All heavy atoms as an XYZ file, in Angstrom:
878
protein
N      -4.249      6.023     11.502
C      -4.723      4.673     11.718
C      -3.500      3.684     11.489
O      -2.720      3.879     10.584
C      -5.794      4.348     10.692
C      -6.436      3.036     10.939
S      -7.784      2.542      9.756
C      -8.979      3.859     10.111
N      -3.412      2.806     12.381
C      -2.368      1.801     12.286
C      -1.103      2.277     12.934
O      -0.908      3.413     13.353
N      -0.150      1.325     13.080
C       1.155      1.641     13.656
C       2.257      1.208     12.636
O       2.119      0.150     12.024
C       1.409      0.824     14.938
C       0.660      1.414     16.131
C       0.396      0.321     17.147
N      -0.689      0.698     18.094
C      -2.015      0.758     17.786
N      -2.398      0.552     16.589
N      -2.871      1.045     18.708
N       3.208      2.053     12.521
C       4.305      1.784     11.582
C       5.464      1.127     12.335
O       5.854      1.681     13.356
C       4.689      3.139     10.963
O       5.749      2.875      9.996
N       5.954      0.058     11.810
C       7.074     -0.616     12.421
C       8.267     -0.598     11.489
O       8.157     -0.226     10.330
C       6.690     -2.085     12.732
C       5.694     -2.196     13.849
C       4.322     -2.262     13.586
C       6.094     -2.246     15.189
C       3.386     -2.338     14.620
C       5.150     -2.286     16.181
C       3.826     -2.398     15.966
O       2.930     -2.488     16.959
N       9.397     -1.013     11.977
C      10.641     -1.030     11.182
C      10.474     -1.798      9.871
O       9.639     -2.763      9.793
N      11.167     -1.379      8.872
C      11.034     -2.029      7.567
C       9.861     -1.516      6.779
O       9.601     -2.059      5.688
N       9.112     -0.580      7.293
C       7.947     -0.051      6.576
C       6.676     -0.804      6.733
O       5.730     -0.591      6.007
N       6.571     -1.711      7.724
C       5.367     -2.492      7.902
C       4.348     -1.621      8.635
O       4.644     -0.916      9.617
C       5.628     -3.735      8.723
C       6.561     -4.651      7.907
C       4.343     -4.449      9.184
C       7.003     -5.866      8.663
N       3.070     -1.653      8.116
C       1.994     -0.932      8.800
C       1.057     -1.987      9.377
O       0.585     -2.832      8.615
C       1.246     -0.134      7.795
C       0.056      0.700      8.367
C       0.551      1.735      9.404
C      -0.714      1.408      7.259
N       0.821     -1.925     10.648
C      -0.077     -2.941     11.308
C      -1.352     -2.227     11.706
O      -1.361     -1.198     12.346
C       0.659     -3.490     12.621
C      -0.187     -4.473     13.294
C       0.436     -4.938     14.630
C      -0.499     -5.870     15.382
N       0.042     -6.245     16.660
N      -2.450     -2.838     11.312
C      -3.781     -2.393     11.675
C      -4.310     -3.299     12.764
O      -4.288     -4.537     12.634
C      -4.729     -2.429     10.471
C      -4.481     -1.412      9.404
C      -5.448     -1.620      8.276
C      -4.594      0.015      9.903
N      -4.870     -2.705     13.806
C      -5.585     -3.498     14.815
C      -6.978     -3.829     14.283
O      -7.500     -3.048     13.470
C      -5.637     -2.704     16.120
C      -4.321     -2.401     16.711
C      -3.573     -3.588     17.167
O      -4.197     -4.646     17.558
O      -2.350     -3.556     17.170
N      -7.610     -4.931     14.755
C      -8.940     -5.227     14.275
C      -9.930     -4.158     14.429
O     -10.708     -3.875     13.556
C      -9.291     -6.482     15.106
C      -8.020     -7.071     15.436
C      -7.072     -5.960     15.625
N      -9.854     -3.407     15.576
C     -10.809     -2.298     15.765
C     -10.629     -1.162     14.788
O     -11.516     -0.504     14.330
C     -10.699     -1.741     17.184
O      -9.411     -1.247     17.441
N      -9.366     -0.977     14.327
C      -9.032      0.013     13.327
C      -9.545     -0.433     11.932
O     -10.125      0.372     11.167
C      -7.563      0.335     13.260
C      -7.018      1.005     14.517
C      -5.542      1.028     14.573
O      -4.884      0.111     14.091
O      -5.046      1.990     15.189
N      -9.292     -1.685     11.599
C      -9.712     -2.233     10.355
C     -11.238     -2.173     10.193
O     -11.756     -2.033      9.072
C      -9.183     -3.635     10.160
N     -11.978     -2.290     11.280
C     -13.414     -2.261     11.217
C     -13.903     -0.881     10.733
O     -15.055     -0.813     10.245
C     -14.048     -2.542     12.572
C     -14.038     -4.014     12.934
O     -13.858     -4.839     12.028
O     -14.234     -4.320     14.144
N     -13.131      0.114     10.898
C     -13.508      1.467     10.465
C     -13.246      1.795      9.012
O     -13.669      2.823      8.433
C     -12.827      2.572     11.343
C     -13.235      2.490     12.760
C     -12.672      3.567     13.551
N     -11.175      3.562     13.441
C     -10.346      4.230     14.116
N     -10.781      5.152     14.991
N      -9.039      4.156     13.959
N     -12.581      0.905      8.331
C     -12.241      1.076      6.905
C     -13.527      0.865      6.030
O     -14.228     -0.091      6.265
C     -11.138      0.115      6.419
C      -9.746      0.329      6.973
C      -8.827     -0.775      6.576
C      -9.177      1.653      6.564
N     -13.726      1.748      5.070
C     -14.893      1.554      4.166
C     -14.624      0.397      3.237
O     -13.615      0.355      2.568
C     -14.998      2.881      3.443
C     -13.627      3.458      3.457
C     -13.006      2.924      4.736
N     -15.544     -0.594      3.197
C     -15.445     -1.745      2.372
C     -16.743     -1.941      1.656
O     -17.789     -1.883      2.294
C     -15.114     -3.035      3.244
C     -15.042     -4.225      2.359
C     -13.754     -2.806      3.960
N     -16.679     -2.148      0.387
C     -17.950     -2.343     -0.393
C     -18.682     -3.559      0.103
O     -18.103     -4.623      0.462
C     -17.544     -2.500     -1.821
C     -16.110     -2.088     -1.876
C     -15.559     -2.194     -0.509
N     -19.999     -3.517      0.131
C     -20.775     -4.631      0.542
C     -20.732     -5.769     -0.507
O     -20.426     -5.451     -1.679
C     -22.257     -4.193      0.734
O     -22.814     -3.906     -0.542
N     -20.959     -6.996     -0.069
C     -21.048     -8.099     -1.037
C     -21.973     -7.820     -2.213
O     -21.735     -8.124     -3.392
C     -21.451     -9.295     -0.237
C     -21.010     -8.965      1.141
C     -21.175     -7.502      1.233
N     -23.071     -7.150     -1.924
C     -24.090     -6.803     -2.972
C     -23.451     -5.917     -3.994
O     -23.603     -6.073     -5.210
C     -25.320     -6.171     -2.345
C     -26.223     -5.592     -3.345
N     -27.074     -6.369     -4.110
C     -26.479     -4.305     -3.750
C     -27.763     -5.604     -4.946
N     -27.435     -4.388     -4.739
N     -22.707     -4.841     -3.548
C     -22.038     -3.916     -4.497
C     -20.964     -4.652     -5.214
O     -20.858     -4.408     -6.451
C     -21.417     -2.743     -3.714
C     -22.324     -1.641     -3.437
C     -21.612     -0.539     -2.661
C     -22.897     -0.997     -4.671
N     -20.233     -5.509     -4.664
C     -19.188     -6.296     -5.391
C     -19.818     -7.125     -6.494
O     -19.380     -7.118     -7.629
C     -18.389     -7.153     -4.415
C     -17.376     -8.016     -5.186
C     -17.626     -6.234     -3.422
N     -20.906     -7.782     -6.149
C     -21.656     -8.622     -7.114
C     -22.163     -7.772     -8.252
O     -22.077     -8.125     -9.439
C     -22.803     -9.368     -6.403
C     -23.477    -10.376     -7.327
C     -22.604    -11.509     -7.724
O     -21.714    -11.942     -6.949
N     -22.789    -12.022     -8.898
N     -22.704     -6.588     -7.882
C     -23.276     -5.652     -8.904
C     -22.233     -5.219     -9.903
O     -22.488     -5.042    -11.081
C     -23.911     -4.511     -8.217
C     -24.636     -3.510     -9.081
C     -25.208     -2.381     -8.291
O     -25.788     -2.648     -7.231
O     -25.132     -1.227     -8.766
N     -20.981     -5.007     -9.419
C     -19.921     -4.458    -10.280
C     -18.927     -5.560    -10.743
O     -17.939     -5.219    -11.334
C     -19.214     -3.331     -9.547
C     -20.064     -2.115     -9.348
N     -20.898     -1.943     -8.316
C     -20.195     -1.044    -10.162
C     -21.513     -0.843     -8.435
N     -21.104     -0.219     -9.534
N     -19.229     -6.763    -10.470
C     -18.381     -7.845    -10.855
C     -18.065     -7.904    -12.379
O     -16.932     -8.100    -12.727
C     -18.927     -9.191    -10.420
N     -19.055     -7.665    -13.254
C     -18.804     -7.635    -14.700
C     -17.710     -6.601    -15.066
O     -16.847     -6.895    -15.851
C     -20.123     -7.360    -15.328
C     -21.101     -7.886    -14.364
C     -20.522     -7.608    -13.016
N     -17.807     -5.395    -14.479
C     -16.852     -4.383    -14.741
C     -15.443     -4.746    -14.244
O     -14.414     -4.504    -14.929
C     -17.264     -3.034    -14.140
N     -15.370     -5.365    -13.063
C     -14.135     -5.783    -12.520
C     -13.523     -6.912    -13.328
O     -12.285     -6.914    -13.593
C     -14.321     -6.190    -11.100
C     -14.612     -5.098    -10.109
C     -15.084     -5.644     -8.742
C     -13.390     -4.149     -9.913
N     -14.332     -7.841    -13.772
C     -13.848     -8.944    -14.668
C     -13.327     -8.388    -15.966
O     -12.402     -8.926    -16.575
C     -14.945     -9.966    -14.901
C     -15.133    -10.848    -13.669
C     -16.063    -12.030    -14.050
N     -16.601    -12.645    -12.876
C     -17.800    -12.399    -12.255
N     -18.623    -11.611    -12.877
N     -18.190    -12.946    -11.138
N     -14.031     -7.310    -16.487
C     -13.602     -6.780    -17.780
C     -12.250     -6.150    -17.715
O     -11.519     -6.204    -18.766
C     -14.612     -5.726    -18.236
N     -11.852     -5.608    -16.615
C     -10.462     -4.925    -16.523
C      -9.409     -5.919    -16.080
O      -8.276     -5.546    -16.132
C     -10.554     -3.728    -15.613
C     -10.833     -4.064    -14.221
C     -11.486     -2.647    -16.193
C     -10.540     -2.949    -13.230
N      -9.835     -7.100    -15.717
C      -8.843     -8.028    -15.118
C      -7.633     -8.293    -16.032
O      -6.495     -8.269    -15.586
C      -9.521     -9.402    -14.777
C      -8.675    -10.345    -14.049
C      -9.368    -11.585    -13.696
N      -8.439    -12.486    -13.021
C      -8.734    -13.657    -12.658
N      -9.950    -14.172    -12.839
N      -7.842    -14.490    -12.083
N      -7.870     -8.598    -17.333
C      -6.708     -8.827    -18.177
C      -5.754     -7.661    -18.272
O      -4.531     -7.762    -18.264
C      -7.299     -9.142    -19.621
C      -8.699     -9.543    -19.310
C      -9.108     -8.803    -18.090
N      -6.298     -6.441    -18.345
C      -5.467     -5.242    -18.436
C      -4.704     -5.024    -17.144
O      -3.561     -4.650    -17.108
C      -6.331     -4.035    -18.756
C      -5.551     -2.681    -18.837
C      -4.530     -2.694    -19.971
O      -4.483     -3.592    -20.820
O      -3.764     -1.683    -20.003
N      -5.381     -5.255    -15.983
C      -4.743     -5.122    -14.675
C      -3.624     -6.150    -14.553
O      -2.503     -5.814    -14.154
C      -5.771     -5.284    -13.516
C      -5.083     -5.448    -12.184
C      -6.735     -4.100    -13.519
N      -3.862     -7.340    -15.010
C      -2.858     -8.406    -14.915
C      -1.630     -7.959    -15.808
O      -0.454     -8.189    -15.458
C      -3.373     -9.720    -15.395
N      -1.915     -7.476    -16.996
C      -0.813     -7.057    -17.890
C       0.028     -5.900    -17.251
O       1.255     -5.969    -17.246
C      -1.364     -6.559    -19.229
C      -0.255     -6.213    -20.277
C      -0.860     -5.448    -21.455
N      -1.378     -4.155    -21.111
C      -0.542     -3.079    -20.848
N       0.756     -3.255    -20.885
N      -1.093     -1.907    -20.627
N      -0.662     -4.945    -16.657
C       0.002     -3.841    -16.039
C       0.842     -4.330    -14.791
O       2.029     -3.855    -14.681
C      -0.971     -2.760    -15.534
C      -1.675     -2.000    -16.669
C      -2.876     -1.215    -16.087
C      -0.628     -1.022    -17.369
N       0.299     -5.207    -14.047
C       1.081     -5.780    -12.874
C       2.329     -6.537    -13.387
O       3.429     -6.390    -12.818
C       0.211     -6.641    -12.003
C      -0.863     -5.905    -11.297
C      -1.765     -6.908    -10.525
C      -0.263     -4.852    -10.273
N       2.209     -7.313    -14.442
C       3.356     -8.056    -14.983
C       4.403     -7.093    -15.482
O       5.630     -7.335    -15.406
C       2.904     -8.967    -16.106
C       2.296    -10.275    -15.642
C       2.158    -11.295    -16.821
N       1.413    -10.770    -17.872
C       0.073    -10.777    -18.064
N      -0.659    -11.346    -17.069
N      -0.535    -10.305    -19.117
N       4.018     -5.892    -15.926
C       4.921     -4.899    -16.499
C       5.476     -3.995    -15.368
O       6.227     -3.044    -15.618
C       4.241     -4.072    -17.515
N       5.041     -4.332    -14.135
C       5.505     -3.498    -12.985
C       4.815     -2.189    -12.855
O       5.300     -1.272    -12.107
N       3.691     -1.971    -13.470
C       3.014     -0.676    -13.491
C       1.851     -0.755    -12.400
O       0.650     -0.733    -12.769
C       2.489     -0.368    -14.844
C       3.596     -0.161    -15.818
C       3.082      0.056    -17.238
O       1.961     -0.336    -17.552
N       3.883      0.771    -18.038
N       2.250     -0.849    -11.147
C       1.266     -1.016    -10.033
C       0.269      0.166     -9.928
O      -0.911      0.011     -9.712
C       1.985     -1.178     -8.766
C       2.768     -2.482     -8.619
C       3.491     -2.526     -7.309
C       4.445     -3.709     -7.337
N       5.229     -3.722     -6.091
N       0.796      1.391    -10.113
C      -0.104      2.572     -9.992
C      -1.128      2.616    -11.039
O      -2.326      2.965    -10.773
C       0.753      3.862     -9.965
C       1.656      4.101     -8.759
C       2.443      5.377     -8.919
C       0.775      4.174     -7.498
N      -0.755      2.294    -12.271
C      -1.754      2.290    -13.401
C      -2.791      1.123    -13.106
O      -3.972      1.341    -13.413
C      -1.049      2.053    -14.739
C      -0.188      3.220    -15.129
C       1.220      3.179    -14.582
O       1.492      2.445    -13.572
N       2.176      3.907    -15.202
N      -2.335      0.015    -12.665
C      -3.255     -1.087    -12.362
C      -4.239     -0.648    -11.244
O      -5.450     -0.914    -11.326
C      -2.499     -2.353    -11.965
N      -3.669     -0.060    -10.165
C      -4.525      0.464     -9.087
C      -5.588      1.464     -9.541
O      -6.641      1.457     -9.070
C      -3.652      1.032     -7.996
O      -2.855      0.053     -7.375
N      -5.089      2.366    -10.473
C      -6.036      3.376    -10.932
C      -7.270      2.728    -11.621
O      -8.313      3.236    -11.513
C      -5.248      4.313    -11.886
N      -7.030      1.696    -12.423
C      -8.174      1.063    -13.121
C      -9.147      0.474    -12.087
O     -10.365      0.671    -12.218
C      -7.673     -0.085    -13.996
C      -6.972      0.312    -15.291
C      -6.444     -0.879    -16.041
C      -7.923      1.095    -16.193
N      -8.637     -0.197    -11.110
C      -9.447     -0.818    -10.081
C     -10.106      0.264     -9.198
O     -11.299      0.185     -8.862
C      -8.646     -1.788     -9.132
C      -9.508     -2.364     -8.024
C      -8.070     -2.907    -10.009
N      -9.358      1.238     -8.859
C      -9.934      2.387     -7.975
C     -11.048      3.048     -8.662
O     -11.965      3.439     -8.000
C      -8.784      3.393     -7.670
C      -7.803      2.870     -6.626
O      -8.051      1.793     -6.087
O      -6.766      3.530     -6.459
N     -10.988      3.273     -9.976
C     -12.087      3.934    -10.678
C     -13.405      3.217    -10.452
O     -14.409      3.798    -10.237
C     -11.765      4.043    -12.171
C     -12.613      5.074    -12.900
C     -13.987      4.513    -13.251
O     -14.148      3.339    -13.697
O     -14.991      5.283    -13.043
N     -13.338      1.866    -10.466
C     -14.543      1.071    -10.267
C     -14.900      0.985     -8.774
O     -16.001      1.307     -8.397
C     -14.383     -0.331    -10.853
C     -14.235     -0.272    -12.370
C     -15.520     -1.218    -10.486
C     -13.897     -1.515    -13.032
N     -13.967      0.580     -7.943
C     -14.239      0.396     -6.536
C     -14.528      1.726     -5.856
O     -15.558      1.824     -5.139
C     -13.049     -0.390     -5.804
C     -13.341     -0.502     -4.366
C     -12.947     -1.785     -6.418
N     -13.632      2.686     -5.960
C     -13.813      3.895     -5.212
C     -14.799      4.847     -5.892
O     -15.596      5.517     -5.265
C     -12.467      4.640     -5.103
C     -11.363      3.939     -4.272
C     -10.092      4.748     -4.316
C     -11.833      3.581     -2.925
N     -14.735      4.858     -7.296
C     -15.646      5.755     -8.005
C     -17.044      5.259     -8.117
O     -18.010      5.804     -7.542
N     -17.231      4.081     -8.782
C     -18.595      3.613     -8.984
C     -19.233      2.942     -7.785
O     -20.368      3.149     -7.519
C     -18.534      2.543    -10.163
C     -18.080      3.149    -11.470
C     -18.145      2.076    -12.502
N     -17.269      2.387    -13.621
C     -16.986      1.611    -14.660
N     -17.564      0.407    -14.727
N     -16.258      1.984    -15.656
N     -18.415      2.139     -7.074
C     -19.024      1.430     -5.908
C     -19.192      2.272     -4.695
O     -20.269      2.141     -4.000
C     -18.128      0.152     -5.609
C     -18.104     -0.856     -6.674
S     -16.876     -2.134     -6.465
C     -17.700     -3.134     -5.244
N     -18.161      3.021     -4.361
C     -18.216      3.884     -3.103
C     -18.664      5.357     -3.419
O     -18.918      6.074     -2.488
C     -16.941      3.869     -2.355
C     -16.472      2.477     -1.853
C     -15.175      2.554     -1.102
C     -17.560      1.848     -0.944
N     -18.757      5.663     -4.661
C     -19.304      6.997     -5.056
C     -18.376      8.165     -4.839
O     -18.823      9.294     -4.709
N     -17.103      7.889     -4.723
C     -16.146      9.039     -4.522
C     -15.858      9.716     -5.897
O     -15.651      9.076     -6.881
C     -14.807      8.522     -3.899
C     -14.907      7.784     -2.628
C     -13.470      7.358     -2.173
C     -15.493      8.674     -1.521
N     -15.828     11.025     -5.842
C     -15.564     11.755     -7.052
C     -14.081     11.810     -7.338
O     -13.279     11.349     -6.513
C     -16.200     13.192     -7.019
C     -15.602     14.045     -5.915
O     -14.555     13.726     -5.393
O     -16.268     15.055     -5.539
N     -13.745     12.366     -8.468
C     -12.304     12.386     -8.850
C     -11.450     13.075     -7.884
O     -10.302     12.726     -7.597
C     -12.142     13.023    -10.248
N     -11.929     14.215     -7.263
C     -11.162     14.972     -6.310
C     -10.883     14.164     -5.052
O      -9.787     14.150     -4.520
C     -11.910     16.271     -5.905
N     -11.859     13.416     -4.589
C     -11.658     12.515     -3.416
C     -10.709     11.417     -3.679
O      -9.861     11.086     -2.880
C     -13.028     11.966     -2.956
N     -10.812     10.829     -4.936
C      -9.857      9.735     -5.314
C      -8.451     10.296     -5.384
O      -7.509      9.600     -5.002
C     -10.333      9.133     -6.581
C     -11.616      8.292     -6.410
C     -11.907      7.408     -7.563
N     -11.848      7.951     -8.866
C     -12.895      8.480     -9.582
N     -14.103      8.559     -8.991
N     -12.724      8.994    -10.791
N      -8.321     11.484     -5.918
C      -7.021     12.163     -6.033
C      -6.448     12.398     -4.626
O      -5.227     12.115     -4.365
C      -7.125     13.437     -6.790
S      -5.531     14.274     -7.131
N      -7.225     12.854     -3.745
C      -6.792     13.045     -2.307
C      -6.363     11.739     -1.702
O      -5.307     11.697     -1.043
C      -7.930     13.634     -1.513
S      -7.480     14.052      0.196
N      -7.066     10.697     -1.900
C      -6.670      9.320     -1.434
C      -5.342      8.914     -1.993
O      -4.478      8.343     -1.386
C      -7.730      8.302     -1.702
C      -8.920      8.338     -0.786
C     -10.006      7.350     -1.243
C      -8.550      7.985      0.653
N      -5.198      9.102     -3.340
C      -3.919      8.766     -3.997
C      -2.780      9.533     -3.445
O      -1.671      9.004     -3.223
C      -4.049      8.933     -5.524
C      -2.784      8.634     -6.289
C      -2.291      7.235     -6.148
O      -3.153      6.311     -5.971
O      -1.072      7.013     -6.177
N      -2.980     10.811     -3.187
C      -1.951     11.621     -2.638
C      -1.511     11.116     -1.202
O      -0.346     11.055     -0.883
C      -2.336     13.113     -2.554
C      -2.360     13.821     -3.914
O      -1.848     13.258     -4.879
O      -2.887     14.943     -3.979
N      -2.504     10.783     -0.440
C      -2.271     10.285      0.911
C      -1.511      8.919      0.837
O      -0.581      8.695      1.581
C      -3.556     10.094      1.687
O      -4.213     11.246      1.860
N      -1.954      8.067     -0.103
C      -1.287      6.819     -0.252
C       0.134      6.953     -0.648
O       1.079      6.337     -0.107
C      -1.980      5.958     -1.301
C      -1.342      4.661     -1.557
C      -1.771      4.144     -2.959
N      -0.907      3.042     -3.456
C       0.298      3.171     -3.959
N       0.793      4.401     -4.089
N       1.014      2.216     -4.378
N       0.491      7.895     -1.562
C       1.801      8.189     -2.007
C       2.619      8.710     -0.806
O       3.779      8.288     -0.666
C       1.813      9.157     -3.181
O       1.034      8.629     -4.228
C       3.144      9.478     -3.662
N       2.048      9.591     -0.085
C       2.815     10.113      1.119
C       3.158      9.055      2.108
O       4.306      8.979      2.581
C       1.954     11.228      1.791
C       2.474     11.676      3.094
N       3.549     12.539      3.119
C       2.108     11.442      4.373
C       3.860     12.737      4.423
N       3.008     12.115      5.181
N       2.184      8.173      2.449
C       2.418      7.119      3.358
C       3.424      6.092      2.827
O       4.275      5.578      3.589
C       1.166      6.436      3.756
C       0.212      7.240      4.601
C      -1.134      6.512      4.787
C       0.786      7.535      6.019
N       3.342      5.794      1.582
C       4.273      4.900      0.944
C       5.711      5.406      1.057
O       6.619      4.713      1.405
C       3.886      4.672     -0.544
C       4.862      3.673     -1.238
C       4.867      2.251     -0.631
C       4.418      3.610     -2.693
N       5.917      6.701      0.666
C       7.240      7.322      0.763
C       7.733      7.316      2.181
O       8.898      7.053      2.391
C       7.152      8.768      0.203
C       6.957      8.835     -1.312
C       6.719     10.169     -1.795
O       6.402     11.110     -1.057
N       6.837     10.358     -3.136
N       6.867      7.649      3.123
C       7.249      7.652      4.528
C       7.762      6.264      4.976
O       8.708      6.098      5.655
C       6.059      8.088      5.348
C       6.393      8.344      6.763
C       5.167      8.954      7.506
N       5.048      8.295      8.812
C       3.990      8.312      9.507
N       2.905      8.864      9.086
N       3.979      7.694     10.669
N       6.983      5.227      4.568
C       7.350      3.863      4.987
C       8.645      3.464      4.329
O       9.528      2.818      4.930
C       6.252      2.851      4.622
C       5.088      2.956      5.588
C       4.187      1.738      5.453
N       3.630      1.519      4.151
C       2.472      1.879      3.685
N       1.702      2.639      4.404
N       2.101      1.614      2.503
N       8.893      3.831      3.076
C      10.144      3.547      2.360
C      11.337      4.201      3.040
O      12.350      3.586      3.269
C      10.041      3.927      0.876
C       9.228      2.973      0.027
C       9.255      3.468     -1.371
C       8.564      2.502     -2.261
N       8.629      2.947     -3.715
N      11.145      5.487      3.416
C      12.221      6.194      4.097
C      12.494      5.601      5.438
O      13.629      5.435      5.769
C      11.850      7.632      4.260
C      11.900      8.572      3.020
C      11.345      9.933      3.266
C      13.309      8.608      2.465
N      11.489      5.139      6.168
C      11.715      4.559      7.413
C      12.362      3.222      7.286
O      13.243      2.894      8.028
C      10.328      4.381      8.200
C      10.558      3.795      9.559
C       9.222      3.752     10.306
N       9.534      3.113     11.602
C       8.806      3.282     12.629
N       7.754      4.007     12.597
N       9.115      2.667     13.752
N      11.988      2.473      6.278
C      12.695      1.164      5.998
C      14.130      1.364      5.685
O      14.981      0.587      6.090
N      14.473      2.438      4.888
C      15.789      2.699      4.595
C      16.648      3.087      5.806
O      17.739      2.651      6.007
C      15.963      3.790      3.548
C      15.598      3.411      2.170
C      15.655      4.597      1.192
C      15.197      4.165     -0.196
N      15.196      5.297     -1.095
N      16.023      3.912      6.710
C      16.666      4.284      7.969
C      16.943      3.074      8.828
O      18.012      2.993      9.426
C      15.829      5.335      8.697
N      15.997      2.129      8.939
C      16.194      1.001      9.711
C      17.311      0.094      9.150
O      18.122     -0.357      9.876
C      14.898      0.115      9.817
C      15.075     -1.228     10.400
C      13.822      0.925     10.628
N      17.373     -0.072      7.801
C      18.341     -0.902      7.206
C      19.777     -0.270      7.396
O      20.751     -0.922      7.662
C      18.077     -1.086      5.708
C      16.952     -2.105      5.455
C      16.831     -2.508      4.010
N      16.491     -1.334      3.165
C      15.266     -0.911      2.927
N      14.220     -1.481      3.563
N      15.028      0.094      2.150
N      19.769      1.056      7.304
C      21.043      1.764      7.528
C      21.545      1.616      8.915
O      22.719      1.340      9.175
C      20.906      3.207      7.163
C      22.212      4.008      7.265
C      21.990      5.460      6.873
C      23.317      6.180      7.005
N      23.139      7.611      6.702
N      20.652      1.712      9.888
C      20.955      1.558     11.296
C      21.468      0.109     11.561
O      22.428     -0.110     12.243
C      19.786      1.894     12.211
N      20.826     -0.861     10.923
C      21.203     -2.245     11.120
C      22.590     -2.508     10.526
O      23.423     -3.278     11.074
C      20.170     -3.205     10.449
C      18.874     -3.274     11.239
C      17.816     -4.059     10.518
O      17.866     -4.185      9.328
N      16.824     -4.473     11.269
N      22.887     -1.848      9.399
C      24.156     -2.027      8.687
C      25.303     -1.401      9.554
O      26.451     -1.820      9.465
C      24.163     -1.441      7.328
N      24.973     -0.402     10.359
C      25.986      0.285     11.127
C      26.126     -0.188     12.549
O      26.864      0.339     13.329
C      25.676      1.763     11.190
C      25.939      2.391      9.794
O      26.705      2.017      9.023
N      25.074      3.376      9.505
N      25.427     -1.257     12.905
C      25.561     -1.799     14.301
C      27.026     -2.165     14.568
O      27.705     -2.853     13.806
C      24.657     -3.103     14.445
C      23.218     -2.704     14.368
C      24.968     -3.776     15.791
C      22.281     -3.873     14.454
N      27.532     -1.633     15.668
C      28.881     -1.910     16.045
C      29.916     -0.943     15.521
O      31.023     -0.863     16.044
N      29.560     -0.162     14.574
C      30.556      0.757     14.005
C      30.886      1.973     14.920
O      31.963      2.496     14.856
C      30.094      1.321     12.598
O      28.887      2.026     12.767
C      29.969      0.193     11.603
N      29.985      2.325     15.780
C      30.285      3.440     16.710
C      31.357      3.141     17.683
O      31.942      3.976     18.202
C      28.981      3.871     17.460
C      28.036      4.594     16.508
C      26.768      4.966     17.279
N      25.873      3.808     17.251
C      24.917      3.622     18.048
N      24.659      4.408     19.002
N      24.129      2.524     17.951
N      31.590      1.887     17.933
C      32.576      1.453     18.932
C      33.933      1.120     18.231
O      34.869      0.534     18.802
C      32.179      0.272     19.731
S      30.659      0.645     20.624
N      34.021      1.413     16.929
C      35.179      1.053     16.136
C      35.351     -0.433     15.860
O      36.434     -0.853     15.468
N      34.304     -1.154     16.012
C      34.328     -2.619     15.795
C      34.034     -3.001     14.390
O      34.144     -4.154     14.057
C      33.427     -3.318     16.775
C      33.663     -2.975     18.196
C      32.533     -3.402     19.081
O      31.478     -3.788     18.586
N      32.692     -3.337     20.372
N      33.555     -2.116     13.593
C      33.127     -2.466     12.241
C      31.785     -3.184     12.341
O      31.156     -3.148     13.375
N      31.411     -3.844     11.268
C      30.148     -4.522     11.270
C      30.213     -5.777     12.118
O      31.239     -6.444     12.139
C      29.772     -4.858      9.838
C      29.386     -3.672      9.001
C      28.932     -4.013      7.661
N      27.692     -4.746      7.840
C      26.912     -5.000      6.880
N      27.150     -4.623      5.634
N      25.740     -5.590      6.999
N      29.132     -6.073     12.750
C      29.066     -7.319     13.537
C      28.926     -8.458     12.686
O      28.318     -8.394     11.620
C      27.849     -7.227     14.484
C      28.013     -6.114     15.595
S      26.553     -6.152     16.663
C      26.892     -7.686     17.523
N      29.604     -9.553     13.027
C      29.458    -10.744     12.220
C      28.057    -11.323     12.249
O      27.335    -11.151     13.209
C      30.417    -11.776     12.848
C      30.603    -11.227     14.222
C      30.402     -9.768     14.200
N      27.634    -11.887     11.133
C      26.305    -12.459     11.075
C      26.348    -13.811     11.728
O      27.239    -14.592     11.619
C      25.912    -12.660      9.636
C      25.795    -11.338      8.874
C      24.674    -11.410      7.924
N      24.554    -10.142      7.168
C      23.705     -9.197      7.460
N      22.839     -9.369      8.423
N      23.684     -8.092      6.767
N      25.218    -14.177     12.460
C      25.172    -15.466     13.092
C      25.153    -16.553     12.027
O      24.582    -16.402     10.974
C      23.872    -15.451     13.856
C      23.233    -14.125     13.640
C      24.097    -13.336     12.685
N      25.700    -17.708     12.362
C      25.727    -18.782     11.367
C      24.650    -19.791     11.635
O      24.087    -19.879     12.632
C      27.060    -19.550     11.441
C      28.145    -18.558     10.976
C      29.477    -19.296     10.875
O      29.525    -20.471     10.583
O      30.513    -18.646     10.943
């Protein structure tokens, strides 16, 4: 789903985004107290740069309680997310490396930056 562009950007078309499972407003309202309860801890983790731990807290509520995914399914999603993130990071590095080497194949060195 989606298209990967240089720099690691993933673009979703509206028709693709329509296929993503999203909790209904009713479910969000039903689980709002639990989400509010973890908000301070999520904020603390994000300030500390611990994005995966913050995501795990939210995922347990959204994916587990709201969407009913068991631990194995959530683990599979996390593995897939990690794989795609690494792939985008590698692609982003390859694009930056290629941009840094523009002009070097002709013995010209790096191209001057426009002013």
